[in-house]
C-alpha positions as CSV (number, residue, x, y, z in Angstrom):
1,M,-16.3,-27.6,-52.8
2,K,-13.2,-25.8,-54.1
3,K,-14.7,-22.6,-52.9
4,L,-15.3,-23.9,-49.5
5,I,-11.7,-25.3,-49.3
6,G,-10.5,-21.9,-50.5
7,L,-12.5,-20.0,-47.9
8,I,-11.1,-22.2,-45.1
9,L,-7.6,-21.7,-46.4
10,V,-8.1,-17.9,-46.4
11,A,-9.7,-17.9,-43.0
12,L,-6.7,-20.0,-41.8
13,V,-4.3,-17.6,-43.3
14,L,-6.1,-14.6,-41.8
15,T,-6.3,-16.0,-38.4
16,S,-2.7,-17.0,-38.3
17,C,-1.7,-13.6,-39.3
18,Q,-3.4,-11.9,-36.4
19,K,-1.0,-9.7,-34.5
20,Q,0.0,-11.0,-31.1
21,K,0.6,-8.4,-28.1
22,I,4.1,-9.1,-27.0
23,A,6.2,-7.1,-24.5
24,Y,9.2,-7.7,-22.4
25,V,10.4,-6.7,-19.0
26,D,14.0,-6.1,-17.6
27,N,14.1,-8.7,-14.7
28,G,16.9,-6.7,-13.1
29,V,14.6,-3.6,-13.0
30,L,11.7,-5.5,-11.6
31,I,13.6,-7.2,-9.0
32,N,16.5,-4.7,-8.0
33,E,14.5,-1.5,-8.3
34,I,11.1,-2.0,-6.7
35,K,10.4,-0.3,-3.3
36,E,9.7,-3.6,-1.6
37,K,13.3,-5.0,-2.4
38,L,14.8,-1.8,-1.3
39,D,12.9,-1.9,1.9
40,I,14.0,-5.6,2.5
41,E,17.8,-4.6,1.9
42,A,17.3,-1.6,4.3
43,K,15.9,-3.8,7.0
44,Y,18.9,-6.4,6.6
45,T,21.5,-3.4,6.4
46,I,20.1,-2.3,9.8
47,K,20.2,-5.8,11.2
48,D,23.9,-6.3,9.9
49,S,25.1,-2.9,11.3
50,V,23.6,-3.8,14.8
51,F,25.3,-7.3,14.6
52,K,28.6,-5.7,13.6
53,R,28.4,-3.4,16.5
54,K,27.6,-6.3,18.9
55,V,30.5,-8.1,17.4
56,D,32.8,-5.2,17.9
57,S,32.0,-4.5,21.4
58,F,32.6,-8.2,22.4
59,R,36.0,-7.9,20.5
60,Q,37.0,-4.9,22.6
61,V,36.1,-6.8,25.9
62,F,38.2,-9.8,24.7
63,Q,41.1,-7.4,23.8
64,S,41.1,-5.8,27.4
65,E,40.9,-9.4,28.9
66,Y,43.9,-10.6,26.7
67,Q,45.8,-7.5,28.0
68,K,45.0,-8.4,31.6
69,V,46.2,-12.0,30.9
70,A,49.5,-10.6,29.5
71,S,50.2,-9.1,32.9
72,L,49.8,-12.4,34.8
73,S,52.5,-15.0,35.5
74,K,53.5,-17.5,32.8
75,N,51.6,-20.4,34.4
76,K,48.4,-18.4,34.9
77,Q,48.7,-17.1,31.5
78,E,48.6,-20.3,29.8
79,S,45.4,-21.4,31.6
80,E,43.7,-18.0,31.3
81,L,44.7,-17.9,27.5
82,Q,43.2,-21.4,27.0
83,L,39.9,-20.3,28.6
84,L,39.7,-17.0,26.7
85,N,40.3,-18.9,23.4
86,Q,37.6,-21.4,24.1
87,K,35.2,-18.5,25.0
88,A,36.1,-16.7,21.8
89,Q,35.7,-19.7,19.7
90,G,32.2,-20.3,21.2
91,L,31.4,-16.7,20.5
92,Q,32.7,-16.9,16.9
93,Q,30.5,-19.9,16.2
94,A,27.5,-18.2,17.7
95,W,28.1,-15.2,15.5
96,Q,28.5,-17.4,12.3
97,M,25.2,-19.1,13.2
98,E,23.5,-15.8,13.6
99,Q,25.0,-14.4,10.4
100,Q,23.9,-17.5,8.5
101,G,20.3,-17.0,10.1
102,F,20.1,-13.6,8.7
103,Q,21.3,-14.7,5.3
104,K,18.7,-17.4,5.2
105,E,16.0,-15.0,6.3
106,Y,17.0,-12.7,3.7
107,Q,17.0,-15.3,0.9
108,V,13.7,-16.5,1.9
109,E,12.3,-12.9,1.7
110,I,13.9,-12.4,-1.7
111,D,12.6,-15.8,-3.1
112,T,9.1,-14.9,-1.8
113,L,9.4,-11.5,-3.5
114,I,10.5,-13.1,-6.9
115,S,7.6,-15.3,-6.8
116,K,5.2,-12.4,-5.9
117,V,6.8,-10.5,-8.9
118,K,6.4,-13.3,-11.3
119,K,2.8,-13.8,-10.2
120,F,2.2,-10.0,-10.6
121,V,3.6,-9.9,-14.1
122,H,1.4,-12.9,-14.9
123,N,-1.8,-11.1,-13.8
124,Y,-0.8,-8.0,-15.3
125,G,-0.3,-9.8,-18.7
126,K,-3.7,-11.4,-18.4
127,T,-5.4,-8.1,-17.4
128,N,-3.8,-6.2,-20.1
129,G,-4.4,-8.5,-23.1
130,Y,-0.8,-9.7,-23.5
131,D,-0.1,-12.9,-25.4
132,Y,3.4,-13.0,-24.1
133,I,5.7,-11.0,-21.7
134,L,9.2,-12.1,-22.0
135,G,11.9,-11.5,-19.4
136,T,15.5,-10.4,-20.0
137,V,18.6,-9.4,-18.0
138,D,21.8,-7.8,-19.3
139,A,24.0,-10.8,-18.4
140,S,22.0,-13.2,-20.4
141,P,19.6,-11.4,-22.7
142,S,16.7,-13.4,-24.2
143,V,15.4,-10.4,-26.1
144,M,18.2,-9.3,-28.4
145,Y,16.1,-6.5,-30.1
146,S,12.7,-5.0,-29.5
147,K,11.2,-1.5,-30.0
148,E,11.4,0.6,-26.9
149,E,7.6,0.6,-26.6
150,N,7.6,-3.0,-26.0
151,D,9.7,-2.5,-22.8
152,I,7.0,-2.5,-20.1
153,S,9.5,-2.7,-17.2
154,Q,8.9,0.7,-15.8
155,Q,5.1,0.4,-16.1
156,I,5.1,-2.9,-14.2
157,K,7.6,-1.5,-11.6
158,D,5.4,1.4,-11.0
159,A,2.3,-0.9,-10.7
160,I,4.1,-3.1,-8.4
161,D,5.3,-0.2,-6.2
162,A,1.8,1.2,-6.1
163,A,0.4,-2.1,-5.1
164,Y,3.0,-2.4,-2.3
165,S,2.5,1.1,-1.0
166,K,-1.3,0.2,-0.3
């Protein structure tokens, strides 16, 4: 009986000492440097520059209209300025709504991308036999020290980019 208990204890000690496969990723690298994120940013940079050009052209039209109003008599100036100001306020509200729409679209795409990356890392860990893949960022590090070979950020980034390119 003592031998059986001894064998069970040895077996427990040996199984509890098995080395686990643990790695970590830099979340900043995964989210900010992958090709899909860069493409999303490029898309919204283009949308933003088109939007700014549109706003600038309207501003130029309004400037010329304000200059025309300045040449009118005092009575006409007041009524024309009031109309122009109302028109400008309406356009400004429309621009703000359009800009907020872009921001919401962008945020939805980024949130979707983050979910996709999390799922990818999960599947990568499963496929490659990891027990844990930890995430860390410079601003709030959860991994204070690790051997460099435990950082698989670049490997996962490359795998995500390869999958995105397909």
